[in-house]
C-alpha positions in Angstrom: 0.0 0.0 0.0 2.8 2.4 1.0 4.6 1.6 -2.3 1.5 2.4 -4.4 1.2 5.8 -2.6 4.8 6.5 -3.3 4.4 5.7 -7.0 1.3 7.8 -7.3 3.0 10.8 -5.6 6.0 10.4 -8.0 3.8 10.4 -11.0 2.0 13.6 -9.8 5.4 15.4 -9.2 6.6 14.3 -12.7 3.4 15.7 -14.3 3.8 19.0 -12.5 7.5 19.2 -13.5 6.6 18.6 -17.2 3.8 21.3 -17.1 6.2 23.8 -15.5 8.8 23.1 -18.2 6.3 23.6 -21.0 5.0 26.9 -19.6 8.6 28.2 -19.2 9.6 27.4 -22.8 10.8 30.6 -24.6 8.9 31.8 -27.6 11.8 30.7 -29.9 10.9 27.1 -29.1 7.6 27.6 -30.9 9.0 29.3 -34.0 8.1 26.3 -36.1 4.4 27.1 -35.5 4.7 30.4 -37.3 3.6 29.5 -40.8 2.9 32.2 -43.4 0.3 31.5 -46.1 1.4 30.8 -49.7 2.4 34.0 -51.6 0.8 35.1 -54.9 2.8 34.3 -58.1 5.6 36.8 -58.8 5.8 38.2 -55.3 9.2 38.3 -53.7 9.9 35.7 -51.0 11.9 36.2 -47.8 15.5 35.3 -48.7 16.8 31.9 -47.6 18.5 31.9 -44.2 15.7 33.7 -42.4 12.9 32.1 -40.4 9.6 33.4 -39.1 9.6 33.8 -35.3 6.5 35.9 -34.6 3.1 36.7 -36.1 0.8 39.5 -35.1 -2.8 40.0 -36.2 -3.3 43.7 -36.9 -6.5 45.7 -36.4 -6.4 49.4 -37.2 -6.7 52.0 -39.9 -4.8 53.2 -43.0 -4.8 57.0 -42.7 -4.9 59.1 -45.8 -5.0 62.8 -46.8 -6.1 64.3 -50.1 -3.5 66.3 -51.9 -2.7 67.6 -55.4 -0.8 64.9 -57.2 2.1 64.1 -57.5 3.2 64.8 -53.9 5.7 63.4 -51.4 3.1 60.7 -50.5 2.0 59.8 -54.1 4.5 59.5 -57.0 3.6 60.7 -60.5 3.1 57.1 -61.7 0.3 56.6 -59.3 -1.6 59.9 -60.0 -5.1 59.7 -61.5 -6.3 61.9 -64.3 -8.0 64.2 -61.9 -4.6 65.4 -60.5 -5.7 64.7 -56.9 -5.1 61.6 -54.8 -5.2 60.3 -51.3 -1.7 59.7 -49.9 -1.0 57.4 -46.9 0.4 59.5 -44.1 0.4 56.7 -41.5 -1.1 53.3 -40.6 -2.4 53.1 -37.0 -2.7 49.5 -35.8 -2.4 47.2 -32.9 -1.1 43.7 -33.4 -2.4 40.8 -31.3 -1.3 37.2 -30.7 -3.7 34.3 -31.2 -4.8 34.6 -27.5 -5.8 38.3 -28.1 -2.8 39.6 -26.1 -1.5 42.9 -27.5 2.1 42.5 -28.6 3.0 45.3 -31.1 2.0 48.8 -32.2 2.4 49.8 -35.9 2.7 53.3 -37.3 5.1 55.5 -39.4 8.0 57.3 -37.7 11.5 58.7 -38.3 14.1 55.9 -38.4 16.2 56.7 -35.2 18.6 53.8 -35.6 19.4 53.3 -39.3 21.2 50.4 -40.8 23.7 51.7 -43.5 23.1 52.9 -46.1 19.7 54.0 -44.7 19.7 57.7 -43.9 18.7 58.6 -40.3 15.4 60.3 -39.8 13.8 58.8 -42.9 10.1 58.2 -42.3 9.5 54.4 -42.4 7.0 51.8 -41.4 7.5 51.1 -37.7 6.7 48.3 -35.3 7.2 48.8 -31.5 7.0 45.9 -29.0 4.2 46.7 -26.5 6.2 45.4 -23.6 9.9 46.2 -24.0 9.4 49.0 -26.6 12.1 47.5 -28.9 11.5 49.0 -32.4 12.2 48.1 -36.0 11.8 50.3 -39.2 11.4 48.8 -42.6 10.8 49.7 -46.3 9.2 47.8 -49.2 11.5 45.2 -50.7 12.6 45.8 -54.3 11.7 44.4 -56.7 8.4 42.7 -56.5 7.8 43.4 -52.8 4.2 44.2 -53.3 1.2 42.3 -54.7 -2.5 43.1 -55.0 -4.4 39.9 -54.1 -7.8 41.6 -53.7 -8.8 44.9 -55.3 -10.7 45.8 -52.2 -7.8 45.3 -49.9 -4.4 46.9 -49.5 -1.4 45.0 -51.0 0.5 42.2 -49.5 4.1 43.4 -48.8 7.6 42.1 -48.1 9.6 44.7 -46.2 13.3 44.9 -45.5 14.3 46.0 -42.0 16.5 49.2 -42.3 16.7 50.2 -38.6 16.4 48.5 -35.2 16.6 49.8 -31.6 16.5 48.2 -28.2 14.0 49.4 -25.6 15.3 51.8 -22.9 15.9 49.0 -20.5 17.7 46.8 -23.0 14.7 44.8 -24.2 15.2 43.5 -27.7 12.3 41.2 -28.7 12.1 42.8 -32.2 15.6 44.1 -32.8 16.8 40.8 -34.5 14.1 41.2 -37.1 15.4 41.1 -40.7 12.2 41.1 -42.7 8.5 41.7 -42.2 5.7 40.4 -44.3 2.2 42.0 -44.4 -0.2 39.3 -45.6 -3.8 38.2 -45.6 -5.0 41.8 -45.8 -8.6 43.1 -45.8 -9.8 46.7 -46.2 -7.6 49.7 -45.9 -8.1 51.0 -49.5 -8.4 54.8 -49.9 -11.8 56.0 -51.1 -10.6 57.5 -54.4 -14.0 59.0 -55.3 -13.7 61.4 -52.3 -10.5 63.0 -53.6 -11.1 64.4 -57.1 -10.9 68.2 -57.0 -9.2 71.1 -55.2 -12.2 71.4 -52.8 -11.2 67.9 -51.5 -7.6 68.9 -50.6 -6.9 68.4 -46.9 -9.7 65.9 -46.5 -8.6 62.9 -44.4 -9.8 59.3 -44.5 -9.2 56.7 -41.8 -10.0 53.4 -43.4 -10.3 50.2 -41.3 -8.1 47.3 -42.2 -6.8 44.0 -40.9 -3.6 42.1 -41.8 -1.2 39.5 -40.5 2.4 40.6 -39.9 5.1 38.0 -40.0 8.5 38.8 -38.4 11.6 37.0 -39.5 15.1 36.8 -38.2 18.4 35.2 -39.3 18.2 31.4 -38.8 20.9 30.0 -36.4 23.8 28.4 -38.1 23.5 24.6 -38.7 25.9 22.6 -36.6 28.3 20.5 -38.6 
């Protein structure tokens, strides 16, 4: 009887130890679970040697302002015949994990920690970790870094990281990021019919959107 009690107690202790170990696993141990969807034909892929380590599900707005075209936000090649167009002045989004926990804030900001040959202070797409405030800046990959999958949704993108900065206490959850993908988008397209004349100049449009952002870092070297 005493032996059976001892065996039962040992089994319970072992189960608790296994559970504690699984809870304490770092996020990197789950990197294999981050699986981006297939890309559309012709869209640039993340270069070999990089692996996805984090995905955030974004909910927010793409924020536009109506201006004469061309302008700093809209190149001549994208100007409509009217000579006026909405230009994106910033996204404003919060990224969540699958458990609905907020993990990252997304917006535009000056690149405060450029990676050469990037010029410091250039306005870039920005992601800031919600906990340690580590930050990365990125620009659209060239060539073929954008693809329209749905005419009613903003483009899927591959972005090259061109700046990274640890948080003020040394946190660096995002600073190893090498590439960011914006995939599975919905909404966010500027309402072009509302920006067609000089009377529309200065009008703003905050267009709801969702997207999945995948963050990549250099894969560890393979042991020989």
